[in-house]
C-alpha angles and dihedrals in degrees: 000000000000116000116267113262111252116245115244114262115258128214131204103252095207093051092047092050091049092047093050092048094047095046092050088050091052091054093045091053091051095046092055089063098049115117126214093264093054092046091053094053118109112261095213088241108107112284095337119125122211086262090056092048092049090050091050092054089053087052090055090065095036094050091051089055090047090051092052089051091061121083109275124256118244102234134017112244104174124057118210093250091061095048096088090063093049098057105068097072090051099048095104094045092049091049092050093047092050092051092050094046099045107026118125104020122103113257096245089054091048091052095046092051096041092047093050093047092048093049092049093048094048092049090053100048136061123224091253091065108118115222123212101228136171092239093050137294112294137177114252089240092057093041091054089057089056088050089063086060094050093046097044094045093048094044088056089047091055094046091055097041099045100030091245133148102215107170119241116219112240094225091051090048091049094050093045092049094047095047093051091044091053090047088057089055090050093049094048109022118193142086108249099097127047115207117198129195102173132236095013114039147016122180136171121223146159125061119269141080109353120233115227110166144004123019112342116242091225118046134165118187131179140146120270097254095048089048091053091050090050094047092050100041097251090120129029123231095239092047091052092050095047092051090048092242088125126046114201127179130174132045093271097046095102114111097172093110091053099049139129100033090191133006 
């Protein structure tokens, strides 16, 4: 008998909404205090400066509000867990749209406007609303889970590039970790390797002998932020291993061929 298909992970819609709103607020507060020297620093993301990265984060909120202002799509096509694989081909288009939408205005003004529009749009729409998106039509509830990934990843980018200490909401970090963990299991289905990101996620992946009880023979364990950096290409597998930020045991416990999941 084939193994039962695992049910998709569910998220608490109210907690996800609150986490997205709070995380955007944390970034907005930090961006208001950036000086010209910090804004001019390289972001570590291609040719973007810190100012470009900060503007892109404002666009994340603004574009969601714009999506909710468009007529809804009929049926959701893309679940949250498949979103990481749909983004790579649109990176250039997204970057161009962000520059066109937000160019010219001072960052505090961008954040104030984007935050207000996002709050108004979220208050007016239920999680079942289907957004018409470039990557594929998604429910608002699922799309908000993907916003935790965008906001957590780019908060971490800002912290490292501008020497900041912007807090990361625990609920946002948890959702981001879990979504990227589940995406790994989708990319490499199986049960021969157990991947742990305590305290938020444990998944099994990679074809091979399936573990049923006791200590698994193939285990990968890391902290949530290191996992997020691995999954998004901010950190390489070999680098994380050499710095003891990943512990891997067993002949199959090598995820280098599967990472990054998105970049």
